[in-house]
C-alpha positions in Angstrom: 152.9 233.4 57.3 152.2 236.5 59.3 155.0 239.2 58.9 153.9 241.4 61.9 155.4 240.7 65.2 153.1 240.4 67.5 150.9 238.1 64.8 154.4 235.6 64.9 153.7 235.4 68.6 150.3 235.0 68.3 151.0 232.1 66.2 153.5 230.8 68.2 151.1 230.7 71.4 148.3 229.6 69.9 150.8 226.5 68.5 151.5 226.0 72.7 147.6 226.4 73.7 147.0 223.9 70.9 149.1 221.3 72.1 148.3 221.9 75.6 145.1 221.1 74.7 145.4 218.0 72.6 147.5 216.4 75.2 144.8 216.9 77.9 141.9 215.4 75.8 144.2 212.7 75.2 144.7 211.8 78.9 140.9 212.1 79.2 140.4 209.9 76.5 143.0 207.6 78.0 141.1 207.6 81.8 137.7 207.3 80.2 138.3 204.6 78.5 140.1 202.4 81.0 137.5 203.4 83.5 134.7 202.1 80.8 137.5 199.1 80.8 137.2 198.5 84.7 132.8 198.9 84.2 132.6 196.4 81.6 135.0 193.9 83.4 133.1 194.1 86.6 135.1 195.0 88.6 133.9 198.2 91.2 136.6 198.9 93.1 139.0 199.4 90.1 136.3 201.8 88.6 135.6 204.2 91.8 138.7 204.6 91.6 138.6 206.0 87.9 136.1 207.5 88.6 137.6 209.9 90.9 140.3 209.8 88.7 138.4 210.8 86.0 136.2 212.8 87.7 139.3 215.3 89.1 140.9 215.8 85.4 138.1 216.2 83.8 137.4 219.4 86.6 141.2 220.4 85.7 140.5 220.6 81.7 137.4 222.3 82.5 139.3 224.8 85.3 141.7 225.5 82.2 139.4 225.7 79.1 140.2 222.6 77.1 136.2 221.6 77.7 133.5 223.7 78.5 132.7 223.3 82.6 128.9 222.2 81.3 130.8 219.7 79.1 132.6 218.1 82.6 130.1 218.5 84.7 127.6 216.4 81.9 129.9 213.7 81.8 131.6 213.5 85.2 127.0 212.5 85.6 127.3 209.9 83.4 130.2 208.3 84.0 128.6 208.1 88.0 124.9 207.3 87.0 126.6 204.3 84.5 129.0 203.8 87.9 125.9 203.8 90.5 123.4 201.3 87.6 127.0 198.8 87.7 126.6 199.1 91.5 123.4 198.3 91.8 
């Protein structure tokens, strides 16, 4: 355990950021799972809605630094590619 006041504060700040990142990643996983379920069920209207939501949330997570910008773009690209394949 840290003894210096600034080190104690950094520990508290890191704990807050870790909690925020875990919460964001949990929401992302739930959204992506809902998208996959819609694609598997063949419900393209619902899948399009979930794709738009997933893209928005991935880009928000990237802008906050929770995930890397390129990782978010790659995931969006793969989701869109899968949607277009199912739509064809």
